[in-house]
N, CA, C and O of each residue as an XYZ file, in Angstrom:
352
protein
N     -16.548    -11.645      6.079
C     -15.741    -10.767      6.858
C     -14.268    -11.280      6.647
O     -13.991    -12.477      6.720
N     -13.400    -10.363      6.399
C     -11.969    -10.776      6.385
C     -11.122     -9.730      7.192
O     -11.572     -8.620      7.476
N      -9.910    -10.140      7.530
C      -8.982     -9.323      8.319
C      -7.874     -9.120      7.484
O      -7.428    -10.043      6.803
N      -7.338     -7.867      7.474
C      -6.173     -7.511      6.657
C      -5.114     -6.703      7.527
O      -5.496     -5.837      8.315
N      -3.961     -6.974      7.382
C      -2.984     -6.266      8.074
C      -2.248     -5.322      7.113
O      -1.703     -5.715      6.082
N      -2.274     -4.017      7.541
C      -1.576     -3.111      6.601
C      -0.541     -2.298      7.369
O      -0.770     -1.880      8.504
N       0.477     -2.107      6.792
C       1.698     -1.635      7.417
C       1.985     -0.216      6.943
O       1.967     -0.005      5.730
N       2.253      0.791      7.805
C       2.494      2.122      7.458
C       1.480      3.016      7.408
O       0.512      2.712      6.711
N       1.476      4.162      8.049
C       0.392      5.264      8.043
C       0.019      5.611      6.667
O      -1.167      5.627      6.335
N       0.965      5.890      5.850
C       0.643      6.379      4.429
C      -0.097      5.270      3.642
O      -0.992      5.573      2.853
N       0.240      4.103      3.836
C      -0.427      3.044      3.171
C      -1.873      3.012      3.680
O      -2.826      3.053      2.902
N      -2.010      2.936      5.069
C      -3.500      2.926      5.582
C      -4.214      4.116      5.031
O      -5.369      3.969      4.630
N      -3.644      5.254      4.976
C      -4.425      6.393      4.548
C      -4.779      6.239      2.999
O      -5.885      6.555      2.560
N      -3.901      5.802      2.324
C      -4.074      5.605      0.835
C      -5.259      4.616      0.601
O      -6.110      4.894     -0.243
N      -5.328      3.482      1.324
C      -6.248      2.466      1.137
C      -7.704      3.047      1.637
O      -8.718      2.760      1.002
N      -7.751      3.829      2.741
C      -8.871      4.339      3.284
C      -9.467      5.375      2.284
O     -10.684      5.445      2.117
N      -8.565      6.199      1.605
C      -9.067      7.155      0.664
C      -9.755      6.335     -0.489
O     -10.831      6.694     -0.966
N      -9.094      5.240     -0.902
C      -9.686      4.521     -2.060
C     -11.005      3.975     -1.666
O     -11.935      3.975     -2.472
N     -11.128      3.515     -0.480
C     -12.606      2.898     -0.138
C     -13.572      3.909      0.409
O     -14.771      3.645      0.496
N     -13.041      5.124      0.797
C     -13.972      6.145      1.356
C     -15.322      6.358      0.553
O     -16.369      6.426      1.198
N     -15.343      6.464     -0.780
C     -16.506      6.697     -1.492
C     -17.537      5.628     -1.358
O     -18.733      5.885     -1.490
N     -17.094      4.446     -1.098
C     -17.936      3.216     -1.006
C     -18.537      2.884      0.450
O     -19.494      2.123      0.593
N     -17.957      3.453      1.394
C     -18.306      3.260      2.785
C     -19.667      3.926      3.133
O     -19.978      5.079      2.836
N     -20.438      3.020      3.811
C     -21.830      3.498      4.252
C     -21.929      3.775      5.661
O     -22.446      4.816      6.067
N     -21.420      2.827      6.486
C     -21.518      2.776      7.891
C     -20.265      3.234      8.641
O     -20.408      3.524      9.829
N     -19.160      3.323      8.133
C     -17.972      3.796      8.854
C     -17.415      5.033      8.262
O     -16.201      5.216      8.350
N     -18.129      5.862      7.696
C     -17.609      7.130      7.208
C     -17.209      8.110      8.123
O     -16.235      8.814      7.855
N     -17.905      8.268      9.293
C     -17.548      9.121     10.318
C     -16.305      8.672     11.017
O     -15.389      9.451     11.280
N     -16.292      7.370     11.318
C     -15.119      6.792     11.834
C     -13.871      7.013     10.962
O     -12.804      7.356     11.471
N     -14.003      6.836      9.793
C     -12.930      7.032      8.804
C     -12.414      8.576      8.881
O     -11.223      8.884      8.831
N     -13.438      9.452      9.005
C     -12.964     10.828      9.020
C     -12.053     11.207     10.237
O     -11.191     12.084     10.185
N     -12.341     10.447     11.335
C     -11.620     10.607     12.529
C     -10.212     10.096     12.346
O      -9.232     10.687     12.800
N     -10.155      8.931     11.636
C      -8.831      8.240     11.339
C      -8.008      9.246     10.495
O      -6.811      9.421     10.724
N      -8.710      9.944      9.456
C      -7.943     10.746      8.573
C      -7.302     11.820      9.344
O      -6.190     12.220      9.001
N      -7.930     12.336     10.391
C      -7.294     13.546     11.260
C      -6.076     12.995     11.968
O      -5.046     13.667     12.017
N      -6.151     11.887     12.476
C      -4.910     11.151     13.174
C      -3.829     10.845     12.127
O      -2.653     11.123     12.363
N      -4.201     10.290     10.998
C      -3.327      9.941     10.038
C      -2.591     11.159      9.371
O      -1.422     11.087      8.990
N      -3.291     12.168      9.272
C      -2.638     13.476      8.745
C      -1.497     14.044      9.683
O      -0.493     14.605      9.245
N      -1.748     13.846     10.950
C      -0.630     14.212     11.954
C       0.579     13.131     11.815
O       1.770     13.436     11.757
N       0.092     11.910     11.776
C       1.203     10.822     11.857
C       1.938     10.854     10.499
O       3.112     10.486     10.470
N       1.387     11.228      9.490
C       2.239     11.185      8.185
C       3.186     12.362      8.103
O       4.125     12.333      7.308
N       2.974     13.385      8.888
C       3.876     14.566      8.860
C       5.128     14.342      9.497
O       6.163     14.738      8.961
N       5.136     13.668     10.728
C       6.487     13.453     11.258
C       6.474     12.204     12.221
O       5.436     11.613     12.518
N       7.549     11.907     12.617
C       7.646     10.700     13.554
C       6.979     10.972     14.862
O       6.983     12.110     15.332
N       6.388      9.936     15.483
C       5.629     10.001     16.716
C       6.466     10.851     17.751
O       5.945     11.764     18.391
N       7.753     10.510     17.874
C       8.584     11.029     18.915
C       8.822     12.542     18.653
O       9.293     13.263     19.532
N       8.483     13.005     17.420
C       8.703     14.457     17.094
C       7.486     15.185     17.212
O       7.490     16.382     16.925
N       6.436     14.618     17.599
C       5.059     15.350     17.635
C       5.070     16.209     18.987
O       5.712     15.852     19.975
N       4.346     17.304     18.940
C       4.231     18.098     20.102
C       3.110     17.323     20.977
O       2.452     16.369     20.561
N       3.017     17.878     22.204
C       1.984     17.339     23.164
C       0.677     17.615     22.529
O      -0.214     16.766     22.507
N       0.539     18.930     21.952
C      -0.805     19.219     21.436
C      -1.223     18.260     20.284
O      -2.393     17.895     20.174
N      -0.236     17.855     19.419
C      -0.460     17.090     18.261
C      -0.809     15.707     18.774
O      -1.712     15.071     18.230
N      -0.090     15.187     19.863
C      -0.229     13.918     20.433
C      -1.818     13.839     20.874
O      -2.616     12.973     20.515
N      -2.060     14.887     21.685
C      -3.391     14.979     22.148
C      -4.523     14.903     21.121
O      -5.541     14.254     21.361
N      -4.339     15.574     19.969
C      -5.121     15.517     18.851
C      -5.489     14.147     18.318
O      -6.613     13.764     17.995
N      -4.291     13.444     18.280
C      -4.434     11.993     17.801
C      -5.256     11.199     18.755
O      -6.155     10.453     18.367
N      -4.932     11.368     20.032
C      -5.678     10.651     21.080
C      -7.132     10.892     20.881
O      -7.926      9.955     20.806
N      -7.519     12.250     20.788
C      -8.870     12.553     20.605
C      -9.526     12.032     19.429
O     -10.700     11.665     19.480
N      -8.807     11.977     18.325
C      -9.388     11.502     17.109
C      -9.667      9.911     17.267
O     -10.683      9.357     16.847
N      -8.654      9.301     17.907
C      -8.888      7.837     18.082
C     -10.058      7.560     18.979
O     -10.822      6.626     18.739
N     -10.210      8.359     20.011
C     -11.323      8.088     20.989
C     -12.663      8.261     20.233
O     -13.625      7.510     20.399
N     -12.641      9.342     19.369
C     -13.917      9.663     18.710
C     -14.152      8.481     17.706
O     -15.301      8.053     17.594
N     -13.147      7.933     16.976
C     -13.384      6.975     16.120
C     -13.875      5.779     16.821
O     -14.763      5.113     16.289
N     -13.377      5.431     17.982
C     -13.891      4.338     18.818
C     -15.317      4.435     19.203
O     -16.014      3.427     19.319
N     -15.748      5.604     19.398
C     -17.040      5.856     19.821
C     -18.053      5.615     18.669
O     -19.235      5.375     18.912
N     -17.569      5.683     17.435
C     -18.341      5.510     16.328
C     -18.511      3.920     16.132
O     -19.332      3.580     15.280
N     -17.926      3.066     16.725
C     -18.131      1.622     16.538
C     -19.362      1.134     17.065
O     -19.854      1.701     18.042
N     -19.971      0.064     16.492
C     -21.236     -0.470     17.125
C     -21.026     -0.926     18.486
O     -21.804     -0.587     19.377
N     -20.060     -1.646     18.696
C     -19.644     -2.241     19.966
C     -18.283     -1.803     20.348
O     -17.313     -2.285     19.764
N     -18.150     -0.985     21.220
C     -16.759     -0.454     21.332
C     -15.984     -1.155     22.514
O     -15.032     -0.606     23.068
N     -16.424     -2.325     22.842
C     -15.656     -3.117     23.844
C     -15.844     -2.643     25.228
O     -16.669     -1.762     25.468
N     -15.113     -3.189     26.165
C     -15.451     -3.012     27.532
C     -14.773     -1.837     28.025
O     -15.130     -1.390     29.115
N     -13.808     -1.248     27.353
C     -13.149      0.015     27.804
C     -14.163      1.153     27.716
O     -14.909      1.308     26.749
N     -14.137      1.896     28.739
C     -14.937      3.180     28.549
C     -14.039      4.271     27.759
O     -12.818      4.146     27.669
N     -14.668      5.217     27.265
C     -14.006      6.199     26.534
C     -12.935      6.950     27.437
O     -11.861      7.296     26.944
N     -13.235      7.185     28.717
C     -12.386      7.706     29.610
C     -11.111      6.954     29.812
O      -9.997      7.479     29.792
N     -11.386      5.522     30.034
C     -10.346      4.589     30.201
C      -9.443      4.486     28.912
O      -8.216      4.426     28.993
N     -10.058      4.471     27.841
C      -9.328      4.401     26.529
C      -8.444      5.584     26.377
O      -7.259      5.476     26.064
N      -9.081      6.792     26.619
C      -8.324      8.094     26.600
C      -7.085      8.103     27.553
O      -6.008      8.573     27.184
N      -7.256      7.631     28.641
C      -6.137      7.561     29.670
C      -5.042      6.551     29.131
O      -3.848      6.846     29.171
N      -5.462      5.451     28.669
C      -4.503      4.489     28.081
C      -3.722      5.056     26.900
O      -2.501      4.917     26.818
N      -4.402      5.654     26.047
C      -3.781      6.342     24.829
C      -2.860      7.376     25.227
O      -1.777      7.511     24.659
N      -3.256      8.149     26.224
C      -2.386      9.314     26.626
C      -1.085      8.606     27.270
O       0.012      9.123     27.056
N      -1.164      7.609     27.937
C       0.044      6.927     28.497
C       0.946      6.359     27.413
O       2.174      6.419     27.462
N       0.230      5.794     26.411
C       1.113      5.280     25.141
C       1.872      6.433     24.484
O       3.029      6.262     24.100
N       1.234      7.621     24.345
C       1.668      8.815     23.691
C       2.606      9.635     24.555
O       3.120     10.682     24.161
N       2.824      9.054     25.874
C       3.558      9.697     26.916
C       3.162     11.123     27.077
O       3.983     12.032     26.949
N       1.726     11.352     27.398
C       1.269     12.615     27.724
C       0.974     12.732     29.159
O       0.557     13.795     29.619
């Protein structure tokens, strides 16, 4: 197992697209991330509409649900926290 830090939404999307054909266990999670990245790559976060921000929040919550162990936060708490971060 290794950890890697990738900066920038475009770069993250590029790497995920390269890896996607080889993914077996995280394909659905990656699809949710692609939905969020598509919005984030279009414009700056501060320029997103409330609807777009909510779509990102929902995509991230859905991606989190796909993990094997999603941590101590419930989906409801996670969604609440993400909405606060996105100023919704």
